[in-house]
C-alpha positions as CSV (number, residue, x, y, z in Angstrom):
1,X,148.3,5.3,31.2
2,X,148.9,8.7,30.1
3,X,146.4,11.0,28.3
4,X,146.8,13.0,25.2
5,X,144.0,15.5,24.3
6,X,143.9,16.7,20.5
7,X,141.1,19.4,20.2
8,X,141.1,18.7,16.3
9,X,138.0,19.8,14.4
10,X,139.1,20.0,11.0
11,X,138.4,16.4,10.1
12,X,134.7,16.9,10.8
13,X,132.1,17.7,8.0
14,X,129.8,19.5,10.4
15,X,129.2,23.2,10.3
16,X,129.5,23.0,14.2
17,X,132.8,21.5,14.1
18,X,134.4,23.8,16.4
19,X,132.3,22.2,19.3
20,X,134.6,19.2,19.1
21,X,137.6,21.4,20.3
22,X,135.2,22.6,23.1
23,X,134.5,19.0,24.0
24,X,138.2,17.9,24.1
25,X,138.9,21.0,26.2
26,X,136.2,20.1,28.6
27,X,137.1,16.4,29.0
28,X,140.9,17.5,29.4
29,X,140.0,19.7,32.5
30,X,138.9,16.4,34.2
31,X,141.9,14.3,33.6
32,X,144.8,13.8,35.9
33,X,146.9,17.0,35.2
34,X,150.2,15.3,35.7
35,X,149.7,12.4,33.3
36,X,148.0,14.7,30.5
37,X,149.0,16.7,27.6
38,X,147.3,19.0,25.3
39,X,148.4,19.0,21.6
40,X,148.2,22.6,20.1
41,X,146.1,22.2,16.9
42,X,146.6,24.7,14.1
43,X,143.9,27.5,14.0
44,X,143.5,27.4,10.2
45,X,141.3,25.0,8.5
46,X,143.9,23.8,6.2
47,X,143.7,22.7,2.5
48,X,143.2,19.5,0.5
49,X,147.0,19.5,-1.0
50,X,145.6,18.8,-4.3
51,X,143.4,15.7,-3.0
52,X,139.9,15.3,-2.4
53,X,140.5,15.1,1.4
54,X,139.3,18.5,2.8
55,X,141.6,20.0,5.1
56,X,144.1,17.6,4.8
57,X,147.0,19.7,5.6
58,X,145.7,20.4,8.9
59,X,144.9,16.8,9.5
60,X,148.4,15.8,8.4
61,X,149.9,18.4,10.9
62,X,148.0,17.3,13.8
63,X,148.9,13.6,13.1
64,X,152.9,14.5,13.1
65,X,152.3,16.5,16.4
66,X,150.4,13.6,18.0
67,X,153.1,11.1,16.6
68,X,155.7,12.8,18.1
69,X,154.3,13.2,21.5
70,X,153.1,9.6,21.6
71,X,156.8,8.5,20.8
72,X,158.0,10.3,23.7
73,X,157.0,7.7,26.2
74,X,156.4,4.0,26.0
75,X,153.3,4.1,28.3
76,X,149.9,3.4,26.7
77,X,148.1,6.5,25.9
78,X,144.3,7.4,25.8
79,X,143.9,9.9,23.2
80,X,140.9,12.4,23.6
81,X,139.6,14.3,20.7
82,X,138.3,16.2,18.8
83,X,136.9,14.4,15.7
84,X,137.7,10.8,14.8
85,X,140.7,12.0,12.4
86,X,142.9,11.9,15.4
87,X,143.0,8.1,15.4
88,X,145.3,8.0,12.3
89,X,148.3,8.9,14.5
90,X,147.2,7.1,17.4
91,X,146.3,3.8,16.0
92,X,149.6,3.8,13.7
93,X,151.6,4.3,16.8
94,X,150.0,1.7,19.1
95,X,149.6,-1.2,16.6
96,X,151.4,-4.3,16.9
97,X,151.3,-7.7,14.8
98,X,148.9,-9.1,17.7
99,X,146.6,-6.2,18.0
100,X,143.0,-6.0,17.0
101,X,141.4,-2.5,16.5
102,X,138.0,-2.6,18.1
103,X,135.8,0.5,16.7
104,X,132.9,1.5,18.9
105,X,131.3,3.8,16.5
106,X,127.9,4.5,15.1
107,X,129.6,4.7,11.8
108,X,132.2,2.5,10.3
109,X,134.5,5.5,8.9
110,X,135.9,3.1,6.1
111,X,135.4,5.4,3.1
112,X,138.0,6.1,0.6
113,X,138.6,9.4,-0.6
114,X,137.2,8.3,-3.9
115,X,133.7,7.2,-2.5
116,X,133.3,9.7,0.2
117,X,130.7,12.1,-0.5
118,X,131.7,14.8,2.0
119,X,135.4,14.6,1.7
120,X,135.7,14.7,5.6
121,X,138.6,13.0,6.9
122,X,136.8,11.8,10.1
123,X,134.6,9.4,7.8
124,X,137.5,7.7,6.1
125,X,140.1,7.4,9.0
126,X,139.7,3.7,9.6
127,X,139.7,3.4,5.6
128,X,142.9,5.2,5.8
129,X,144.3,2.9,8.5
130,X,143.2,0.1,6.1
131,X,145.3,1.7,3.2
132,X,142.4,3.1,1.1
133,X,143.8,6.4,1.1
134,X,147.4,5.7,0.3
135,X,147.1,6.9,-3.2
136,X,146.0,10.4,-2.4
137,X,148.1,10.8,0.5
138,X,151.2,10.1,-1.6
139,X,149.6,12.7,-4.2
140,X,149.6,15.2,-1.2
141,X,152.8,14.5,0.1
142,X,151.4,12.8,3.3
143,X,153.5,10.0,4.9
144,X,151.8,6.5,4.7
145,X,152.5,3.5,6.8
146,X,151.8,-0.4,6.7
147,X,148.0,-0.8,6.6
148,X,145.8,-2.6,9.0
149,X,144.4,-5.9,7.9
150,X,140.7,-6.1,7.8
151,X,140.9,-9.2,9.4
152,X,142.0,-7.4,12.5
153,X,139.2,-4.9,12.8
154,X,135.9,-5.4,14.8
155,X,133.2,-2.8,14.3
156,X,130.9,-2.7,17.5
157,X,127.7,-0.7,17.9
158,X,127.9,0.4,14.3
159,X,124.6,0.9,12.8
160,X,124.9,3.7,10.2
161,X,126.5,2.5,6.8
162,X,126.6,4.5,3.5
163,X,126.1,2.1,0.5
164,X,130.1,2.4,-0.3
165,X,130.9,1.3,3.2
166,X,128.4,-1.4,3.3
167,X,129.9,-2.9,0.2
168,X,133.6,-2.4,1.5
169,X,132.8,-4.1,4.7
170,X,131.1,-7.0,3.1
171,X,133.9,-7.6,0.5
172,X,136.6,-7.3,3.0
173,X,135.0,-9.6,5.5
174,X,135.4,-6.9,8.3
175,X,133.4,-8.3,11.6
176,X,130.5,-5.8,12.1
177,X,128.5,-6.2,15.6
178,X,125.3,-4.1,15.4
179,X,124.2,-1.9,18.6
180,X,121.1,-4.0,18.6
181,X,121.4,-6.8,21.5
182,X,125.0,-6.3,21.7
183,X,126.6,-8.0,24.7
184,X,130.2,-8.0,26.1
185,X,130.9,-11.7,25.5
186,X,130.0,-11.3,22.0
187,X,132.6,-8.6,21.3
188,X,135.3,-10.5,23.3
189,X,134.6,-13.7,21.1
190,X,134.9,-11.7,18.0
191,X,138.2,-10.3,18.9
192,X,139.6,-13.6,20.2
193,X,138.6,-15.2,16.6
194,X,141.0,-12.7,14.8
195,X,143.8,-14.3,16.9
196,X,144.8,-11.1,18.4
197,X,146.1,-10.8,22.1
198,X,146.1,-7.2,22.4
199,X,143.5,-4.4,21.6
200,X,143.2,-0.7,20.7
201,X,139.8,0.5,21.8
202,X,138.4,3.5,19.6
203,X,135.2,5.1,21.2
204,X,133.2,7.5,19.1
205,X,130.6,8.7,21.7
206,X,128.1,8.5,18.9
207,X,128.1,4.9,19.5
208,X,125.8,5.7,22.5
209,X,122.0,6.2,22.2
210,X,121.1,9.9,22.0
211,X,118.5,9.3,24.9
212,X,121.4,8.7,27.3
213,X,123.9,11.1,25.8
214,X,123.5,14.5,24.4
215,X,126.7,16.4,23.5
216,X,126.8,14.9,19.7
217,X,127.0,16.6,16.2
218,X,125.4,13.6,14.5
219,X,123.4,11.5,17.1
220,X,122.2,8.1,15.7
221,X,119.2,6.3,17.1
222,X,119.4,2.9,18.6
223,X,122.8,3.1,20.0
224,X,124.4,1.4,23.0
225,X,123.6,2.3,26.7
226,X,126.4,3.7,28.6
227,X,126.6,0.8,31.2
228,X,126.8,-1.6,28.0
229,X,129.7,0.1,26.5
230,X,131.4,0.3,29.9
231,X,130.9,-3.5,30.6
232,X,132.1,-4.4,27.2
233,X,135.4,-2.3,27.4
234,X,136.0,-3.8,30.9
235,X,135.5,-7.4,29.4
236,X,138.0,-6.5,26.6
237,X,140.5,-5.4,29.3
238,X,140.1,-8.3,31.2
239,X,140.9,-10.7,28.3
240,X,143.3,-8.8,26.1
241,X,146.3,-6.2,26.6
242,X,145.4,-2.8,25.9
243,X,147.9,-1.1,23.7
244,X,146.0,2.2,23.4
245,X,142.6,3.8,23.2
246,X,140.8,6.7,21.8
247,X,137.8,8.6,22.6
248,X,136.2,11.2,20.2
249,X,133.2,13.3,19.0
250,X,132.2,15.1,22.3
251,X,130.4,18.2,20.9
252,X,128.6,20.0,23.8
253,X,126.5,23.0,23.0
254,X,127.3,25.0,26.1
255,X,129.5,24.5,29.3
256,X,126.3,23.4,31.2
257,X,125.6,20.6,28.7
258,X,129.0,19.5,28.9
259,X,128.9,19.2,32.6
260,X,125.6,17.0,32.1
261,X,127.5,14.4,29.9
262,X,130.8,14.4,31.7
263,X,129.9,11.7,34.3
264,X,129.2,9.3,31.3
265,X,132.5,10.2,29.6
266,X,134.4,9.7,33.0
267,X,132.9,6.2,33.5
268,X,134.2,5.4,30.0
269,X,137.7,6.9,30.6
270,X,137.8,5.1,33.9
271,X,137.0,1.7,31.9
272,X,139.8,2.3,29.5
273,X,142.4,3.6,32.0
274,X,141.8,1.4,34.9
């Protein structure tokens, strides 16, 4: 597996979003140098391109850069953010007809541009992969792609839903497994029931309980313990082919704080990249 770091911050709604770039840099420093690449993210915030998606021009530019880099090798990649918006290019590149996307995240990220209160792309990236942003993408001149089917998505550890997201998940039939009492076999069984034989694994670090992991912009209580996350990834990898993965949302306040969390992150990276 190769590693591609993408210190994008423009998809985040947080006033401290630049910490996400620092987090990507910190993780990159502990990855194997010969197998790792850093994407140069534009310095500017970007603009909405006439849509309601904030900073869409920057997000679209990073997506294009990442897509080009991923296309340079057939080897599966672990993409390291940055905010969750990096998954637009990463999932689109890796997705096959037999793939289920397993979304480890405190939030479902299935907003459409029309129902997102923040307008931040990180909260609608899975929605965009499901085709919910196509109309505004076309209006802004951003390329679209074949939509991911809701039947090929499993939300895992998700526990913070806005009303619009809750309604969409219920209406679309997306499987959602709460962080409460989540066990690896439950996630493996849910993926198997989709008919998939391969997986893309997305890990937003806010899926973890904040008592076990500090470096988050938006910590949500009652999350997974690191050991549970690692065991679940390991079980998925034992059953299904991994076509790609992403790890996002590391936002350390200081270099010392980053060092405190990197042990946990490297355990997750190790489970994904074994």
